[in-house]
N, CA, C and O atoms as a DFTB+ gen file, in Angstrom:
568 C
 N C O
     1  1      43.433     233.664      66.158
     2  2      44.414     233.067      66.243
     3  2      45.721     233.085      67.035
     4  3      45.654     234.121      67.698
     5  1      46.784     232.519      67.286
     6  2      47.489     232.938      68.598
     7  2      48.357     233.729      67.841
     8  3      48.333     233.898      66.622
     9  1      49.285     234.295      68.836
    10  2      50.627     235.056      68.621
    11  2      51.711     233.944      68.158
    12  3      51.955     232.741      68.240
    13  1      52.221     235.229      67.584
    14  2      54.271     234.867      66.990
    15  2      54.585     235.364      67.112
    16  3      54.143     236.163      67.938
    17  1      56.084     235.642      66.300
    18  2      57.387     236.298      66.497
    19  2      57.662     235.785      65.022
    20  3      57.581     234.574      64.817
    21  1      58.060     236.855      63.736
    22  2      58.536     236.988      62.985
    23  2      59.409     235.415      63.213
    24  3      59.788     235.041      64.322
    25  1      59.620     234.630      61.942
    26  2      60.533     233.374      61.895
    27  2      61.824     234.266      61.767
    28  3      61.674     235.487      61.734
    29  1      63.202     233.667      61.686
    30  2      63.927     234.317      60.907
    31  2      64.683     233.383      60.035
    32  3      65.235     232.290      60.152
    33  1      64.435     234.451      58.925
    34  2      64.508     233.629      57.330
    35  2      65.982     233.441      56.904
    36  3      66.601     234.439      57.274
    37  1      66.731     232.629      56.323
    38  2      67.925     232.281      56.168
    39  2      67.473     231.857      54.214
    40  3      66.393     231.604      53.680
    41  1      69.441     231.996      53.443
    42  2      68.556     231.453      51.939
    43  2      68.136     229.727      51.413
    44  3      67.790     229.170      50.372
    45  1      68.470     229.277      53.110
    46  2      68.135     227.863      52.729
    47  2      66.225     227.743      53.114
    48  3      65.353     227.039      52.605
    49  1      66.173     228.746      54.186
    50  2      64.503     228.603      54.585
    51  2      63.991     229.708      53.748
    52  3      62.789     229.708      54.010
    53  1      64.221     230.695      52.850
    54  2      63.590     231.453      52.243
    55  2      62.114     231.029      51.372
    56  3      60.959     231.452      51.419
    57  1      62.811     229.980      50.577
    58  2      61.301     229.302      49.809
    59  2      59.882     228.989      51.045
    60  3      58.750     229.471      51.017
    61  1      60.530     227.946      52.121
    62  2      59.724     227.559      52.682
    63  2      58.323     228.893      53.281
    64  3      57.097     228.845      53.374
    65  1      59.114     229.686      53.493
    66  2      58.531     231.183      54.266
    67  2      57.783     231.514      52.886
    68  3      56.561     231.414      53.001
    69  1      58.126     231.802      51.895
    70  2      57.348     232.401      51.230
    71  2      56.483     231.817      50.565
    72  3      55.699     232.437      49.847
    73  1      56.476     229.903      50.750
    74  2      55.228     229.232      50.237
    75  2      54.301     229.613      51.065
    76  3      53.278     230.081      50.565
    77  1      54.451     229.475      53.150
    78  2      53.650     230.067      53.373
    79  2      52.663     231.020      53.658
    80  3      51.503     230.975      54.066
    81  1      53.532     231.984      53.294
    82  2      52.829     233.282      52.657
    83  2      51.766     233.404      51.844
    84  3      50.758     234.090      52.014
    85  1      52.164     232.415      50.593
    86  2      51.282     231.730      49.692
    87  2      49.794     230.952      50.203
    88  3      48.853     230.802      49.423
    89  1      49.762     230.454      51.768
    90  2      49.574     229.509      52.481
    91  2      49.248     227.936      51.485
    92  3      48.186     227.354      51.263
    93  1      50.865     227.579      50.995
    94  2      51.154     226.124      50.396
    95  2      52.368     226.007      51.767
    96  3      53.082     226.868      52.282
    97  1      52.215     224.695      52.010
    98  2      53.039     224.009      52.574
    99  2      54.288     223.112      51.599
   100  3      54.039     221.979      51.188
   101  1      55.325     223.647      51.380
   102  2      56.432     223.074      50.602
   103  2      57.271     222.743      51.536
   104  3      57.626     223.517      52.425
   105  1      57.710     221.405      51.397
   106  2      59.620     221.367      51.663
   107  2      60.120     220.394      50.501
   108  3      59.676     219.845      49.493
   109  1      61.124     220.483      51.121
   110  2      62.717     220.743      50.333
   111  2      62.382     219.084      49.780
   112  3      61.663     218.362      50.471
   113  1      62.895     218.657      48.664
   114  2      63.035     217.153      48.309
   115  2      63.930     217.489      47.255
   116  3      63.839     218.237      46.282
   117  1      65.315     216.325      47.948
   118  2      66.406     216.375      47.509
   119  2      66.110     215.473      45.454
   120  3      65.824     214.330      45.097
   121  1      66.340     216.543      44.824
   122  2      66.447     216.428      43.315
   123  2      67.167     214.940      42.918
   124  3      66.730     214.424      41.890
   125  1      67.877     214.452      43.404
   126  2      68.980     213.027      43.282
   127  2      67.835     211.998      43.426
   128  3      67.055     211.483      42.625
   129  1      68.111     211.862      45.247
   130  2      67.339     210.561      45.601
   131  2      65.856     210.558      46.413
   132  3      65.373     209.820      47.272
   133  1      65.409     211.696      45.741
   134  2      63.951     212.506      45.805
   135  2      63.618     211.712      47.656
   136  3      62.965     210.713      47.959
   137  1      64.327     212.608      48.459
   138  2      63.718     212.573      49.669
   139  2      63.382     213.469      50.414
   140  3      64.260     214.326      50.511
   141  1      62.206     213.726      51.182
   142  2      61.916     215.002      51.592
   143  2      63.122     215.038      52.763
   144  3      63.791     214.124      53.245
   145  1      63.110     216.628      53.037
   146  2      64.066     216.871      54.317
   147  2      63.470     218.037      54.806
   148  3      62.767     218.841      54.192
   149  1      63.974     218.047      56.471
   150  2      63.221     219.067      57.081
   151  2      64.208     219.339      57.980
   152  3      63.764     218.664      58.909
   153  1      64.712     219.579      58.194
   154  2      64.837     221.343      58.137
   155  2      65.424     221.314      56.782
   156  3      66.366     220.532      56.654
   157  1      65.095     221.955      55.807
   158  2      66.118     222.343      54.787
   159  2      67.568     222.940      55.168
   160  3      67.991     223.458      56.201
   161  1      68.185     222.648      53.864
   162  2      69.637     222.697      54.072
   163  2      70.367     222.311      52.772
   164  3      69.814     221.661      51.884
   165  1      71.965     222.856      52.692
   166  2      72.300     222.931      51.225
   167  2      72.765     221.585      50.771
   168  3      73.564     221.461      49.842
   169  1      72.372     220.804      51.284
   170  2      73.101     219.379      50.791
   171  2      72.112     218.461      51.404
   172  3      71.730     218.798      52.524
   173  1      71.574     217.276      50.863
   174  2      71.010     216.216      51.311
   175  2      72.044     215.449      52.627
   176  3      73.266     215.308      52.668
   177  1      71.656     215.306      52.987
   178  2      72.137     214.154      53.960
   179  2      71.710     212.663      53.987
   180  3      72.202     211.858      54.777
   181  1      70.795     212.361      53.101
   182  2      71.311     210.698      52.303
   183  2      72.111     210.316      51.536
   184  3      72.838     209.323      51.542
   185  1      71.919     211.526      50.504
   186  2      73.050     211.298      48.783
   187  2      74.331     211.967      49.204
   188  3      75.400     211.375      49.054
   189  1      74.254     213.580      49.898
   190  2      74.631     214.169      49.449
   191  2      74.458     215.419      47.938
   192  3      75.117     216.453      47.838
   193  1      73.759     215.094      47.264
   194  2      73.297     216.356      46.359
   195  2      73.150     217.203      46.765
   196  3      72.859     217.098      47.956
   197  1      73.194     218.384      46.325
   198  2      73.437     219.720      46.245
   199  2      72.097     220.393      45.640
   200  3      71.692     221.504      45.984
   201  1      71.329     219.370      44.472
   202  2      70.008     220.049      44.420
   203  2      68.871     219.442      44.879
   204  3      68.661     218.270      45.192
   205  1      67.946     220.716      44.872
   206  2      67.137     220.525      45.444
   207  2      65.912     220.809      44.942
   208  3      66.076     221.539      43.965
   209  1      64.600     220.559      45.159
   210  2      63.305     221.057      44.593
   211  2      62.555     221.563      45.893
   212  3      62.866     221.180      47.021
   213  1      61.557     222.443      45.629
   214  2      60.718     222.711      46.731
   215  2      58.978     221.675      46.071
   216  3      58.754     221.664      44.861
   217  1      58.338     221.198      46.712
   218  2      57.377     220.378      46.493
   219  2      55.923     220.967      47.257
   220  3      56.003     220.885      48.483
   221  1      55.328     221.230      47.027
   222  2      53.927     221.085      47.893
   223  2      53.284     219.871      48.310
   224  3      52.868     219.043      47.500
   225  1      53.202     219.758      49.430
   226  2      52.393     218.736      50.247
   227  2      51.220     218.609      50.782
   228  3      50.904     219.682      51.295
   229  1      50.565     217.959      50.888
   230  2      48.790     218.119      51.288
   231  2      48.511     219.066      52.532
   232  3      47.660     219.951      52.623
   233  1      49.581     218.590      53.599
   234  2      49.344     219.551      54.979
   235  2      48.615     218.196      55.647
   236  3      48.794     218.090      56.861
   237  1      48.221     217.678      55.332
   238  2      47.768     216.142      56.603
   239  2      48.818     215.679      57.201
   240  3      50.003     215.863      56.923
   241  1      48.413     215.158      57.913
   242  2      49.073     214.417      58.959
   243  2      49.011     213.912      60.304
   244  3      47.945     214.378      60.705
   245  1      49.502     213.252      61.230
   246  2      49.202     212.866      62.900
   247  2      49.655     213.557      64.045
   248  3      50.759     214.101      64.023
   249  1      49.308     213.577      64.524
   250  2      50.105     214.376      65.956
   251  2      50.571     212.738      66.801
   252  3      49.972     211.932      67.513
   253  1      52.449     212.901      66.029
   254  2      53.386     211.978      66.621
   255  2      53.654     212.524      67.842
   256  3      54.120     211.548      68.431
   257  1      53.672     213.495      68.671
   258  2      54.457     213.410      69.590
   259  2      53.622     215.621      70.206
   260  3      53.321     216.488      69.386
   261  1      53.553     215.730      71.394
   262  2      53.174     217.231      71.974
   263  2      53.646     217.058      73.640
   264  3      53.924     216.254      74.530
   265  1      53.486     218.565      73.262
   266  2      53.592     218.885      75.016
   267  2      52.488     220.260      75.091
   268  3      51.857     220.727      74.142
   269  1      52.482     220.621      76.188
   270  2      51.095     221.753      76.720
   271  2      51.930     222.666      77.719
   272  3      52.390     222.563      78.856
   273  1      51.886     223.646      76.666
   274  2      52.965     225.013      77.441
   275  2      51.892     225.341      78.000
   276  3      50.833     225.593      77.424
   277  1      52.140     225.361      79.395
   278  2      51.768     226.531      80.729
   279  2      51.983     227.877      81.079
   280  3      51.269     228.763      81.549
   281  1      53.770     227.750      80.538
   282  2      53.986     229.185      80.659
   283  2      54.928     230.001      79.603
   284  3      55.881     229.623      78.921
   285  1      54.354     231.131      79.723
   286  2      55.227     231.745      77.841
   287  2      56.702     231.757      78.484
   288  3      57.209     231.681      79.604
   289  1      57.136     231.906      77.033
   290  2      58.640     231.864      76.864
   291  2      58.492     233.573      76.309
   292  3      59.540     234.208      76.193
   293  1      57.476     234.093      76.061
   294  2      58.069     235.510      75.472
   295  2      56.378     235.927      75.973
   296  3      55.396     235.192      76.074
   297  1      56.516     237.267      76.198
   298  2      55.419     237.874      76.084
   299  2      53.754     237.770      75.451
   300  3      52.611     237.771      75.908
   301  1      54.679     237.654      73.630
   302  2      53.425     237.471      72.599
   303  2      52.755     235.989      72.868
   304  3      51.653     235.813      72.348
   305  1      53.338     234.873      73.658
   306  2      52.537     233.812      73.587
   307  2      51.737     233.904      74.975
   308  3      50.872     233.031      75.050
   309  1      51.826     234.875      76.260
   310  2      50.723     235.037      77.454
   311  2      49.553     235.142      76.858
   312  3      48.955     234.250      77.460
   313  1      48.659     235.652      75.992
   314  2      47.236     235.070      75.869
   315  2      46.977     233.667      75.202
   316  3      45.858     233.179      75.038
   317  1      48.219     233.066      74.827
   318  2      47.305     231.984      74.164
   319  2      47.117     230.776      75.141
   320  3      46.240     229.917      75.049
   321  1      48.483     230.896      76.471
   322  2      48.533     229.890      77.899
   323  2      47.561     229.457      78.087
   324  3      46.617     230.247      78.093
   325  1      47.314     228.177      78.306
   326  2      48.118     227.058      77.558
   327  2      48.013     226.864      76.577
   328  3      47.187     227.606      76.045
   329  1      48.501     226.110      75.889
   330  2      48.571     226.163      74.148
   331  2      49.075     224.524      73.898
   332  3      49.589     223.764      74.718
   333  1      48.757     224.295      72.566
   334  2      49.731     222.776      72.624
   335  2      50.880     223.044      71.384
   336  3      50.609     223.556      70.298
   337  1      52.162     222.595      71.793
   338  2      52.825     222.374      70.315
   339  2      52.848     221.381      70.174
   340  3      52.670     220.795      71.242
   341  1      53.033     220.503      69.056
   342  2      52.877     219.579      68.295
   343  2      54.420     219.155      67.196
   344  3      55.113     219.914      66.519
   345  1      54.516     217.748      67.392
   346  2      55.308     217.252      66.188
   347  2      54.550     216.628      65.240
   348  3      54.187     215.499      65.572
   349  1      54.169     217.036      64.077
   350  2      52.953     216.585      63.007
   351  2      54.323     215.935      62.298
   352  3      55.389     216.512      62.088
   353  1      53.935     214.464      61.978
   354  2      54.204     213.450      60.694
   355  2      53.107     213.844      59.828
   356  3      51.901     213.633      59.954
   357  1      53.665     214.372      59.053
   358  2      53.341     214.603      57.489
   359  2      52.835     213.185      56.537
   360  3      53.611     212.306      56.161
   361  1      51.688     213.212      56.329
   362  2      51.620     212.104      54.814
   363  2      52.420     212.149      54.181
   364  3      52.995     213.206      54.441
   365  1      53.016     211.547      53.265
   366  2      53.293     211.603      51.870
   367  2      54.696     211.720      51.855
   368  3      55.315     211.705      50.791
   369  1      55.308     211.846      53.065
   370  2      56.662     212.910      53.247
   371  2      57.591     211.944      53.239
   372  3      58.709     212.359      52.934
   373  1      57.485     210.365      53.557
   374  2      58.268     209.555      54.174
   375  2      58.697     209.896      55.824
   376  3      59.720     209.658      56.465
   377  1      57.645     210.443      56.111
   378  2      57.903     210.571      57.706
   379  2      58.911     211.991      58.183
   380  3      59.903     212.031      58.911
   381  1      58.362     212.819      57.619
   382  2      59.035     214.328      57.788
   383  2      58.021     214.603      59.185
   384  3      56.860     214.194      59.205
   385  1      58.678     215.395      60.399
   386  2      58.071     215.709      61.324
   387  2      57.895     217.108      61.720
   388  3      58.822     217.615      62.351
   389  1      56.696     217.932      61.415
   390  2      57.377     219.028      61.500
   391  2      56.762     219.403      63.221
   392  3      55.977     218.684      63.838
   393  1      57.406     220.783      63.760
   394  2      56.975     221.207      65.113
   395  2      56.010     222.089      64.546
   396  3      56.096     222.360      63.348
   397  1      55.098     222.576      65.255
   398  2      54.233     223.601      64.790
   399  2      53.180     223.358      66.190
   400  3      53.245     222.334      66.870
   401  1      52.219     224.490      66.472
   402  2      51.076     224.390      66.740
   403  2      50.139     224.132      66.900
   404  3      49.625     225.108      66.353
   405  1      49.312     223.552      67.241
   406  2      48.287     222.702      67.064
   407  2      46.910     223.887      67.535
   408  3      47.173     224.523      68.556
   409  1      46.163     224.059      67.182
   410  2      44.640     225.432      67.107
   411  2      43.739     224.778      67.305
   412  3      43.959     223.568      67.257
   413  1      42.458     225.183      67.588
   414  2      41.408     224.809      67.309
   415  2      40.961     223.585      67.930
   416  3      39.994     222.981      67.467
   417  1      41.836     223.010      69.339
   418  2      40.974     221.921      70.221
   419  2      41.807     222.312      71.349
   420  3      42.868     222.936      71.368
   421  1      41.238     221.907      72.105
   422  2      41.411     221.716      74.109
   423  2      42.675     221.155      74.121
   424  3      43.003     220.188      73.434
   425  1      43.664     221.978      75.192
   426  2      44.658     220.782      75.370
   427  2      44.508     219.320      75.889
   428  3      45.185     218.337      75.589
   429  1      43.462     219.422      76.736
   430  2      43.215     218.496      77.291
   431  2      42.138     217.181      75.967
   432  3      41.551     216.151      76.299
   433  1      42.220     217.612      74.955
   434  2      41.295     216.979      74.100
   435  2      42.779     216.430      72.584
   436  3      42.201     215.945      71.611
   437  1      43.915     216.470      72.452
   438  2      45.128     215.997      72.314
   439  2      45.635     214.716      72.235
   440  3      46.232     214.236      73.198
   441  1      45.477     214.116      71.234
   442  2      46.216     212.719      71.345
   443  2      46.939     212.220      70.589
   444  3      46.529     211.897      69.474
   445  1      48.112     212.032      70.940
   446  2      48.819     210.938      69.581
   447  2      48.142     210.030      68.891
   448  3      47.494     209.059      69.282
   449  1      48.420     210.565      67.502
   450  2      47.646     209.842      66.178
   451  2      46.454     210.560      65.938
   452  3      45.563     209.881      65.427
   453  1      46.059     212.337      66.278
   454  2      45.193     212.769      65.937
   455  2      45.210     213.063      64.863
   456  3      46.128     213.837      64.597
   457  1      44.377     212.704      63.786
   458  2      44.743     213.577      62.304
   459  2      44.518     214.845      62.172
   460  3      43.363     215.187      62.424
   461  1      45.455     215.889      61.768
   462  2      45.499     217.027      61.509
   463  2      45.457     217.663      60.303
   464  3      45.614     216.861      59.383
   465  1      45.291     218.910      59.911
   466  2      45.879     219.615      58.447
   467  2      45.852     221.164      58.492
   468  3      45.083     222.010      58.950
   469  1      46.942     221.168      57.867
   470  2      47.438     222.742      57.578
   471  2      46.592     223.716      57.835
   472  3      45.430     223.622      57.441
   473  1      46.941     224.593      58.397
   474  2      46.151     226.193      57.587
   475  2      47.299     227.083      58.515
   476  3      48.259     226.681      59.173
   477  1      46.899     228.137      58.331
   478  2      48.151     229.232      58.343
   479  2      47.703     230.615      59.213
   480  3      46.649     231.188      58.940
   481  1      48.386     230.981      60.027
   482  2      48.566     232.553      60.664
   483  2      49.403     233.295      60.228
   484  3      50.550     233.114      59.818
   485  1      48.394     234.674      60.397
   486  2      48.986     236.001      59.461
   487  2      49.758     235.428      61.269
   488  3      49.312     234.709      62.163
   489  1      51.723     236.602      61.012
   490  2      52.519     237.102      61.809
   491  2      52.465     238.786      61.426
   492  3      52.580     239.744      62.190
   493  1      52.256     238.760      60.003
   494  2      52.530     240.492      59.730
   495  2      52.074     240.171      58.489
   496  3      52.142     239.013      58.077
   497  1      51.456     241.374      57.619
   498  2      50.905     241.552      56.591
   499  2      51.866     240.806      55.414
   500  3      51.327     240.486      54.354
   501  1      53.043     240.586      55.591
   502  2      53.802     240.033      54.582
   503  2      54.377     238.289      54.991
   504  3      55.011     237.592      54.199
   505  1      54.013     237.913      56.229
   506  2      54.244     236.351      56.826
   507  2      53.183     235.308      57.339
   508  3      52.690     235.468      58.456
   509  1      52.975     234.694      56.884
   510  2      52.227     233.740      57.805
   511  2      53.180     232.650      58.152
   512  3      54.239     232.595      57.528
   513  1      52.801     231.391      59.490
   514  2      52.984     230.520      59.670
   515  2      52.376     229.503      59.335
   516  3      51.204     229.689      59.008
   517  1      52.973     227.899      59.276
   518  2      52.154     227.146      59.401
   519  2      51.707     226.266      60.588
   520  3      52.405     225.531      61.286
   521  1      50.308     226.525      60.659
   522  2      50.033     225.723      62.142
   523  2      48.959     224.840      61.804
   524  3      48.625     224.859      60.619
   525  1      48.276     223.989      62.655
   526  2      47.766     222.565      62.672
   527  2      46.509     222.404      63.683
   528  3      46.643     222.599      64.891
   529  1      44.830     221.896      62.876
   530  2      44.042     221.785      63.192
   531  2      43.470     220.671      63.647
   532  3      44.001     219.793      62.967
   533  1      42.641     220.107      64.449
   534  2      42.169     218.595      63.786
   535  2      41.298     218.772      62.376
   536  3      40.665     219.765      62.018
   537  1      41.468     217.477      61.677
   538  2      41.454     217.084      60.295
   539  2      39.629     217.841      60.017
   540  3      38.966     218.010      61.040
   541  1      39.144     218.134      58.980
   542  2      38.103     218.042      59.043
   543  2      37.046     216.750      58.975
   544  3      35.867     216.755      59.328
   545  1      37.493     216.106      58.650
   546  2      36.952     214.651      58.302
   547  2      36.701     214.123      59.657
   548  3      35.730     213.504      60.095
   549  1      37.971     214.567      60.312
   550  2      38.135     213.863      61.978
   551  2      37.053     214.907      63.183
   552  3      36.512     214.559      64.233
   553  1      37.061     216.018      62.600
   554  2      35.880     217.066      63.447
   555  2      34.033     216.509      62.866
   556  3      33.063     216.566      63.623
   557  1      33.988     216.146      61.787
   558  2      33.217     215.854      61.378
   559  2      32.339     214.695      61.708
   560  3      31.149     214.761      61.400
   561  1      32.852     213.558      62.353
   562  2      32.803     212.548      62.325
   563  2      32.422     212.662      64.213
   564  3      31.539     211.901      64.608
   565  1      32.914     213.338      64.975
   566  2      32.423     213.517      66.406
   567  2      31.060     213.676      66.369
   568  3      30.429     213.838      67.413
């Protein structure tokens, strides 16, 4: 599994990271207009409501965009170079795009539209982060 630094947890993001620790992908959803939002915040940018819930999402999506990192920005990432950082458009979320590492695939094999699914990488004993890999059905079709 790739190397990571622990995330900076804030009151707005704590439920996201707590869910990730439990191996669940949850997104903030406005209790008023029911629109998902990412990055989490105290107020809905669409309707202005300050009421939100955290809902579990499937963790499936498609690669919307990506970059191959050839130069580590921190020593913890050096063993992973080259690696892929992808913007994953999550299904069933109204177009939410989540930035994340893409694992289990060579950088040269990544493509826009690739179907992916979430898995979780341990950062510490109490912290996990979502990463994405090619979806099982897509891998089995090869």
